[in-house]
C-alpha positions as CSV (number, residue, x, y, z in Angstrom):
1,M,-2.9,99.9,275.4
2,N,-1.2,98.3,278.3
3,R,2.5,98.4,278.2
4,N,2.8,95.0,277.5
5,D,1.0,96.0,274.1
6,R,2.7,98.8,273.1
7,W,5.9,97.5,273.6
8,L,5.5,93.8,271.6
9,R,4.2,97.2,269.0
10,S,8.0,99.0,269.4
11,A,10.0,95.3,268.8
12,F,7.7,94.4,266.0
13,L,8.4,97.7,264.3
14,T,12.5,97.4,266.1
15,A,12.5,94.4,263.6
16,G,12.4,96.2,260.2
17,M,9.3,94.4,259.5
18,L,7.3,97.5,259.3
19,G,9.8,100.4,258.5
20,I,9.7,102.3,262.1
21,A,13.2,102.3,263.9
22,W,14.0,103.6,267.1
23,S,15.3,106.5,267.5
24,L,19.2,107.0,268.0
25,S,18.7,110.2,270.8
26,S,20.7,109.4,274.1
27,P,19.5,109.3,276.9
28,A,22.9,109.1,278.8
29,S,24.2,112.3,279.0
30,A,26.0,113.2,281.9
31,G,22.7,113.6,284.7
32,S,20.5,111.1,282.8
33,A,22.6,107.3,282.4
34,L,20.9,104.9,284.0
35,R,22.3,101.7,285.7
36,V,19.6,98.7,284.9
37,V,20.2,95.4,286.8
38,V,18.7,92.5,284.7
39,N,17.1,90.0,287.7
40,S,14.8,87.7,285.3
41,N,15.9,85.2,282.3
42,Q,12.9,85.8,281.0
43,D,12.3,87.9,277.7
44,T,9.2,89.5,278.3
45,V,8.2,93.7,278.8
46,Q,5.2,94.0,281.3
47,P,4.6,95.8,284.9
48,D,5.8,92.7,287.9
49,D,8.6,92.8,290.3
50,V,11.4,92.1,287.8
51,I,13.8,93.4,284.8
52,T,14.4,91.3,281.8
53,L,17.1,92.0,278.9
54,R,14.7,93.4,277.2
55,E,13.2,95.9,279.6
56,A,17.0,97.0,280.8
57,I,17.8,97.9,276.8
58,A,14.5,99.5,276.5
59,L,15.5,101.8,279.6
60,V,18.8,102.9,278.0
61,N,17.3,103.6,275.0
62,G,14.7,106.1,276.3
63,T,11.5,103.6,274.7
64,L,10.3,102.9,278.2
65,S,10.5,105.5,281.2
66,M,10.7,105.0,284.6
67,A,7.3,106.1,285.2
68,Q,6.4,102.9,283.8
69,L,8.1,100.6,286.1
70,T,6.7,99.3,289.2
71,P,8.7,99.9,292.8
72,A,10.2,96.8,292.6
73,E,11.4,97.2,289.1
74,K,12.2,100.7,290.1
75,K,15.1,99.1,293.3
76,Q,16.9,97.8,289.7
77,V,17.1,101.0,288.4
78,S,19.7,103.9,290.0
79,R,21.7,106.9,288.3
80,P,24.9,106.6,289.3
81,V,26.9,109.1,291.3
82,M,30.5,108.7,291.4
83,V,32.0,106.7,288.2
84,K,35.0,105.0,287.6
85,P,36.6,106.1,284.4
86,A,36.1,103.5,282.5
87,E,32.1,104.2,283.0
88,T,32.1,107.1,281.0
89,Y,32.8,107.7,277.2
90,G,33.3,111.0,275.9
91,G,32.7,112.8,279.0
92,Q,29.8,111.1,280.0
93,N,28.6,108.7,282.2
94,R,28.0,105.3,280.4
95,S,24.3,103.7,280.7
96,I,24.8,99.9,282.6
97,I,23.4,96.7,282.1
98,Q,23.9,94.3,284.3
99,F,23.4,91.3,285.8
100,A,22.1,89.3,289.3
101,L,20.0,85.8,287.8
102,P,18.9,83.5,289.9
103,Q,21.7,80.2,290.3
104,N,20.0,77.9,287.4
105,Q,18.2,81.2,285.3
106,T,20.9,82.1,283.6
107,Q,20.2,81.7,280.0
108,I,18.1,84.3,278.2
109,L,15.6,82.4,275.1
110,L,14.9,85.3,272.8
111,T,11.5,85.1,271.5
112,Q,11.8,87.8,268.8
113,P,14.9,90.1,268.4
114,L,16.1,92.1,270.9
115,P,16.2,96.2,270.3
116,L,18.9,97.5,268.5
117,L,21.5,99.3,270.7
118,T,21.2,102.9,270.1
119,T,22.3,104.8,273.2
120,V,26.0,105.9,273.3
121,G,28.4,104.4,275.4
122,M,26.4,102.4,276.8
123,T,27.8,98.7,278.5
124,I,26.0,95.3,278.6
125,D,28.3,94.1,281.4
126,G,27.9,90.3,282.1
127,T,30.9,90.1,284.1
128,S,28.9,92.0,286.9
129,Q,26.4,88.4,287.4
130,P,27.4,86.8,290.2
131,E,30.3,83.7,290.2
132,Y,31.7,85.2,287.4
133,Q,35.0,83.7,286.6
134,P,36.9,85.3,283.5
135,G,37.0,82.7,280.6
136,T,34.5,81.3,281.1
137,P,30.5,83.6,281.5
138,I,27.0,83.0,283.1
139,V,24.9,85.1,281.4
140,A,24.0,83.4,277.7
141,I,22.0,84.6,275.1
142,Q,19.9,82.6,272.1
143,P,16.9,82.4,270.5
144,A,14.0,80.1,272.2
145,S,13.9,76.7,270.4
146,G,12.0,77.0,266.7
147,V,12.8,80.5,266.5
148,N,15.3,82.8,263.9
149,I,16.3,85.5,265.1
150,P,19.2,86.5,262.7
151,R,20.9,88.9,264.9
152,G,21.9,88.5,268.6
153,L,23.4,92.3,269.3
154,S,23.2,95.1,267.2
155,I,25.0,97.8,267.3
156,L,24.7,100.9,266.0
157,A,26.4,103.9,268.8
158,D,29.3,105.1,269.8
159,G,31.0,103.9,272.6
160,V,28.8,100.6,272.9
161,T,31.0,97.9,275.4
162,V,29.3,94.6,275.4
163,R,31.7,92.0,277.7
164,G,31.4,88.8,279.4
165,L,28.1,87.1,277.9
166,Q,27.7,83.8,275.9
167,M,25.4,83.7,272.7
168,A,25.2,80.9,270.1
169,G,22.6,80.5,267.5
170,F,22.0,83.8,265.4
171,R,21.5,82.9,262.2
172,Q,19.1,83.1,258.8
173,H,17.9,80.2,257.3
174,D,18.6,80.7,254.3
175,R,21.5,81.7,251.4
176,Q,20.3,85.4,252.9
177,D,23.5,85.3,255.7
178,Y,25.8,86.5,253.0
179,L,23.8,89.6,251.4
180,E,22.7,90.7,255.0
181,P,25.0,91.0,258.3
182,S,23.9,88.6,260.6
183,G,24.7,86.9,264.0
184,N,25.7,86.9,267.6
185,I,26.5,90.7,267.3
186,T,27.3,93.2,264.7
187,I,28.2,96.5,264.2
188,G,26.7,99.3,261.7
189,N,24.3,97.1,260.0
190,R,22.3,99.8,258.5
191,E,20.0,98.2,256.9
192,Q,18.4,98.2,260.1
193,V,17.0,100.9,260.6
194,P,15.4,103.1,257.3
195,E,17.2,105.7,256.2
196,V,14.5,108.5,257.6
197,T,15.5,107.9,261.2
198,I,19.2,108.2,261.0
199,D,22.6,109.0,258.9
200,R,22.7,106.2,257.2
201,D,27.0,106.7,256.1
202,A,27.7,107.2,260.0
203,A,29.7,104.4,261.2
204,P,29.5,103.5,265.3
205,K,32.7,104.5,266.5
206,D,35.2,102.9,269.8
207,V,32.9,99.8,270.2
208,V,34.4,96.8,272.1
209,I,33.3,93.3,272.1
210,E,35.7,91.4,275.2
211,Q,35.1,88.7,277.4
212,N,32.3,86.9,275.5
213,V,31.7,83.3,274.5
214,L,30.5,83.8,270.6
215,G,29.2,80.6,269.0
216,A,28.8,76.5,270.3
217,V,30.6,76.2,273.1
218,A,30.5,72.1,272.7
219,K,30.7,70.3,269.6
220,D,27.1,69.0,271.5
221,D,26.1,72.2,272.2
222,R,22.2,72.1,271.9
223,A,22.6,75.6,270.6
224,L,22.7,75.4,266.6
225,P,25.9,77.6,265.6
226,S,25.1,81.6,264.4
227,S,26.0,82.8,260.7
228,F,29.2,84.8,262.0
229,G,31.1,85.7,265.2
230,V,31.0,89.6,264.9
231,Y,30.0,90.9,261.6
232,V,31.6,94.5,261.4
233,W,29.6,95.8,258.9
234,N,29.8,99.4,259.4
235,S,32.4,101.2,262.2
236,V,35.8,102.7,262.9
237,G,38.2,102.1,265.8
238,A,36.0,99.0,267.2
239,T,38.1,96.6,269.3
240,I,37.0,92.8,269.8
241,Q,39.8,91.2,272.6
242,N,39.8,88.7,274.5
243,N,37.0,86.5,273.6
244,R,36.1,82.9,272.6
245,I,35.2,82.9,268.6
246,I,34.1,79.4,268.2
247,R,31.9,76.8,266.5
248,N,30.3,79.7,264.3
249,Q,28.6,78.8,260.9
250,G,30.8,80.9,258.9
251,S,33.5,83.1,259.5
252,G,34.7,84.0,263.2
253,I,35.4,88.1,262.4
254,V,33.9,89.4,259.4
255,T,34.2,93.1,257.5
256,G,31.8,94.6,255.1
257,V,31.6,98.2,254.2
258,M,34.2,99.5,256.8
259,A,36.6,98.3,259.3
260,T,38.8,100.8,260.0
261,N,41.1,100.9,263.1
262,L,39.7,97.6,264.0
263,G,41.7,95.5,267.0
264,V,41.1,91.8,266.7
265,L,43.2,91.4,269.8
266,N,44.6,88.1,272.1
267,N,41.0,86.2,271.3
268,E,40.9,82.2,270.5
269,I,39.2,82.0,266.9
270,A,38.5,78.5,266.5
271,E,36.5,76.0,264.6
272,N,34.7,78.2,262.7
273,G,34.0,78.3,258.9
274,L,32.7,74.4,258.4
275,Q,29.4,74.9,257.1
276,G,29.9,78.4,255.3
277,M,32.5,80.9,254.2
278,P,35.4,78.9,255.5
279,D,38.6,81.7,257.2
280,G,38.7,82.1,260.9
281,I,39.4,86.6,260.1
282,R,37.9,87.5,256.6
283,L,38.5,91.2,255.7
284,E,37.0,93.1,253.2
285,G,36.3,96.7,252.9
286,K,37.9,99.4,254.1
287,I,40.4,98.4,256.9
288,T,43.0,101.0,256.7
289,N,45.0,101.0,260.6
290,S,43.9,97.8,261.6
291,Q,45.4,95.2,263.7
292,V,45.6,91.7,263.9
293,L,47.5,90.9,267.5
294,G,48.0,88.0,269.8
295,N,45.2,85.9,268.9
296,Q,44.5,81.8,268.6
297,I,43.3,81.0,265.3
298,V,42.6,77.6,264.8
299,G,41.1,74.7,263.6
300,N,38.8,77.1,260.8
301,G,37.4,75.7,257.7
302,G,39.9,78.0,255.7
303,S,42.5,80.0,256.0
304,G,42.4,82.0,259.0
305,I,43.6,84.7,258.0
306,Y,41.5,86.3,254.2
307,L,41.6,89.6,252.6
308,F,39.4,89.7,249.5
309,K,39.3,93.3,247.9
310,S,40.4,95.2,251.2
311,E,41.1,98.6,251.2
312,G,43.8,100.0,253.1
313,A,47.1,98.8,255.4
314,I,47.0,96.2,258.1
315,E,48.7,94.9,260.5
316,V,49.1,90.9,261.8
317,R,51.5,90.3,264.5
318,E,52.8,87.8,266.9
319,N,49.2,85.4,265.8
320,T,49.5,81.6,266.4
321,L,47.1,79.7,263.2
322,K,47.6,76.4,263.8
323,G,44.9,73.4,262.1
324,N,43.3,76.0,259.7
325,G,41.8,74.6,256.4
326,K,39.6,71.6,257.5
327,K,37.3,72.3,255.1
328,V,39.2,74.1,251.9
329,R,42.8,74.0,251.4
330,Q,43.8,77.5,251.4
331,A,46.4,79.3,252.5
332,A,46.8,80.1,256.4
333,I,46.7,83.9,255.6
334,Y,45.9,85.1,251.7
335,L,46.5,89.0,251.1
336,M,45.3,91.3,248.3
337,G,46.0,95.5,248.6
338,N,48.9,97.3,249.3
339,D,51.2,97.7,252.5
340,H,50.9,95.2,254.7
341,R,53.1,93.7,257.7
342,I,53.2,90.2,258.8
343,V,55.0,89.6,261.4
344,G,56.2,87.3,264.3
345,N,54.1,84.9,263.3
346,R,53.8,81.4,263.6
347,I,51.7,79.8,260.9
348,L,51.6,75.7,261.6
349,E,49.8,72.4,260.5
350,Q,47.8,74.4,257.7
351,A,46.0,72.3,254.8
352,G,48.1,74.9,252.9
353,A,50.5,77.4,251.4
354,G,52.0,79.5,254.1
355,V,51.5,83.7,253.5
356,V,50.0,84.0,249.5
357,M,50.0,87.5,247.7
358,A,47.2,87.6,244.9
359,A,49.0,89.5,241.6
360,Y,45.3,91.2,240.9
361,P,44.0,93.2,242.3
362,E,47.6,95.4,242.6
363,T,49.2,94.1,245.6
364,V,52.8,95.2,246.3
365,R,55.1,96.1,249.4
366,N,53.6,94.3,251.6
367,Q,56.4,92.7,254.5
368,V,56.1,89.2,255.6
369,V,59.4,88.5,258.2
370,N,60.3,86.8,261.1
371,N,57.6,84.6,261.3
372,Q,57.5,80.6,261.8
373,F,56.2,78.2,259.5
374,G,55.7,74.5,260.2
375,S,54.4,71.8,258.6
376,L,53.0,73.0,255.1
377,Q,51.3,71.8,251.9
378,G,52.2,74.3,249.9
379,L,54.6,77.2,249.6
380,S,56.1,79.0,253.0
381,L,55.4,82.5,251.1
382,D,53.9,82.6,247.1
383,L,53.6,85.7,245.2
384,V,50.7,84.4,243.0
385,T,51.4,85.9,239.1
386,R,48.7,87.2,236.5
387,H,48.4,84.2,235.2
388,G,47.5,82.4,238.4
389,T,43.6,83.5,238.6
390,G,42.0,80.1,239.0
391,T,40.3,79.3,241.8
392,S,42.9,77.2,243.2
393,D,45.4,80.5,242.5
394,Y,42.7,82.8,245.0
395,Q,42.9,79.7,247.7
396,N,46.4,78.9,248.2
397,G,48.5,80.5,245.0
398,D,50.1,79.4,242.3
399,G,53.8,77.0,243.0
400,R,57.1,79.4,242.4
401,N,57.5,81.7,240.5
402,L,60.6,81.9,237.2
403,P,62.8,85.1,237.6
404,M,61.4,88.2,237.6
405,S,63.4,88.6,233.4
406,A,60.7,85.2,232.4
407,Y,57.8,88.3,232.8
408,P,57.1,91.1,231.1
409,S,57.0,94.2,233.6
410,R,56.5,93.8,237.0
411,S,52.8,93.9,237.5
412,H,53.4,90.7,237.0
413,S,53.3,89.0,240.0
414,A,52.1,90.1,243.2
415,N,54.5,92.5,245.1
416,R,55.7,93.9,241.7
417,G,58.4,90.7,241.0
418,M,60.2,90.9,244.1
419,D,62.7,88.2,242.7
420,A,63.2,85.7,244.7
421,P,67.5,85.6,246.2
422,Q,69.6,83.2,245.0
423,L,72.4,81.2,246.9
424,I,75.4,81.4,245.2
425,S,75.7,77.6,245.8
426,P,73.5,74.2,246.6
427,E,76.2,73.5,249.6
428,F,78.2,75.7,252.1
429,L,80.9,73.5,254.0
430,I,81.1,74.0,257.6
431,S,84.8,75.7,258.3
432,L,87.2,73.3,260.4
433,L,89.2,76.9,262.3
434,D,85.7,77.4,263.8
435,G,82.5,75.7,262.9
436,S,80.8,78.6,261.3
437,V,79.3,78.4,257.7
438,E,79.5,81.3,255.7
439,L,76.7,82.1,253.3
440,V,77.0,84.2,250.0
441,G,74.4,85.3,247.6
442,S,72.6,87.5,245.8
443,A,68.6,89.1,246.0
444,V,67.6,93.0,244.8
445,P,69.7,95.4,245.8
446,N,69.8,97.1,249.3
447,A,67.2,95.0,250.6
448,E,66.8,93.3,253.9
449,I,67.7,89.3,253.7
450,E,66.3,86.4,256.3
451,I,67.8,83.4,256.1
452,Y,65.4,80.9,257.4
453,R,66.1,76.8,258.1
454,V,64.4,75.2,255.7
455,Q,62.4,71.8,256.2
456,L,62.5,68.9,253.4
457,L,59.9,66.8,253.2
458,A,60.3,62.7,251.6
459,D,58.1,63.5,248.8
460,G,61.3,66.1,247.8
461,R,59.1,69.4,248.6
462,E,60.6,72.0,251.3
463,F,59.6,74.8,252.6
464,I,61.3,77.9,255.6
465,T,60.7,77.1,259.5
466,D,62.1,79.8,261.1
467,V,64.7,82.9,260.8
468,V,68.2,81.8,262.2
469,A,69.9,84.9,260.7
470,T,69.3,88.5,259.0
471,A,71.7,89.6,256.7
472,K,71.6,93.2,254.1
473,A,72.3,93.1,250.6
474,D,75.0,95.9,249.3
475,G,74.3,98.1,246.4
476,S,75.0,95.2,243.9
477,G,72.5,92.7,245.7
478,K,75.5,90.5,247.0
479,F,74.9,89.7,250.9
480,V,77.0,87.7,253.2
481,T,76.1,86.3,256.5
482,R,78.1,84.1,258.8
483,L,76.0,81.3,261.0
484,E,77.2,79.2,263.8
485,Q,76.2,75.7,265.8
486,L,74.6,74.3,262.2
487,Q,74.9,70.4,261.8
488,N,75.9,68.6,258.4
489,G,72.5,68.4,256.8
490,D,70.8,71.3,257.7
491,R,69.4,73.1,255.0
492,L,68.8,76.9,254.3
493,S,67.0,79.4,252.4
494,A,67.0,83.1,252.2
495,V,64.0,86.1,251.9
496,A,64.4,89.5,250.8
497,T,62.5,92.3,251.8
498,H,62.6,95.7,250.1
499,S,60.8,98.8,251.1
500,D,60.2,99.9,247.2
501,Y,58.5,96.1,245.9
502,G,57.9,93.9,249.6
503,T,59.1,90.7,250.9
504,S,60.0,88.2,248.0
505,E,59.3,84.1,248.1
506,A,62.4,81.6,249.9
507,S,64.9,81.0,247.5
508,R,66.3,77.4,246.6
509,S,67.8,75.8,249.5
510,A,71.1,75.0,250.6
511,V,72.2,72.2,252.3
512,V,75.3,72.3,255.0
513,R,78.2,69.9,254.6
514,S,81.0,68.8,257.2
515,M,84.2,69.0,255.4
516,G,84.7,65.7,254.2
517,S,81.2,64.4,254.4
518,D,79.5,62.9,251.3
519,N,75.8,63.1,252.5
């Protein structure tokens, strides 16, 4: 059997069709790490003068040996002598796949699934391609015309980095998408490898996905959209940062069994979910200590961020969520679970509510503070009651709550029925002495109070926009704050946050009046 025949057989088995898998034994020890340069965009394994991506992965995985290479191919493989700290993992040198593809031959069209990435610490670095510019990857990977490949790169080892690639077109042709991880990049897909070869519960650790474009670049791109951008099936400490994740059928990022310590940082996540699971980011499973920080989450089919029966607390901080809900009228952020922190986000032009918290499963101690809202089609903050079990309630909330005293117990609504504050008057006057306004109200004792501006719509609906002042409720629940630079006709509302319960809905608004003003 020649080398090409052996390789095709291995690739066939890798795809899981005959139930045999690559070994996870890593050749990338301190003395055996490889630096492999891909200089052909072909999808072959054969003795010739060039190295393909498929051959490079096989070399790093140890399923293709140096002895099987031609002299010309061997020139594209070396062992790092002096490496930068970023080129090590766990005290070992990383194996690195780099690119030097000919100009105008930078698109790699796959005829069958690539080998799994099973070598600890390996890096695939598209930024090494000559003339690479940040934000515009040159090396593109997608299935060949008429070929169905459900997963682009499948990561099963710790410390793997994928950088600077453009990927699209990885999908199933039926609803199997939602039963089995698929998409441009999958992490920890245990269903791909029979349990006789690996620990099925071993989650890849410290995976980094960065500086990629994952999805169709343009609306008229000939590449079909992938089912998902990144599918984190089972992982600890994965980082997804500085990517453009755009125009995938389903969510841009979705988690499965476990994604603890996940970092989703400074990505553009746009126009995903218009043909499938609609949310920009959908978090399920164990997500303890995860962060969604500094992302632009724009124009997705449903929620910008949707948590569904997840376990563990996350922080969502300083993101811009704008124009989501293109397919389904949903909240910009939908929360299930306890102790989440939603801080400093801009939530704008949502075809639905701002932040919605489910009553079931139990959802308590969620803090939503110092956010900015604008042009919503629902409440800025909505704590769903246990009566809210319809489809729309799990998408967009159930509207303003009655006082907690109207319900049988605190568990009847999200955040244990944290009551909205009450302002003591529907109007507050601007002082003739110094032009300030003294705002007085009541809330849960010892709660932290945020005072928001309010936008009143022509149809009478209103929503809070941005924080203009803070206060602290005393032991009896009373709070007082003085505001300056307000104008006649400005409207204000208060939101309370307590460490035992979480954040409330917004109070009924009050209007600021000048002395002697009739409107």
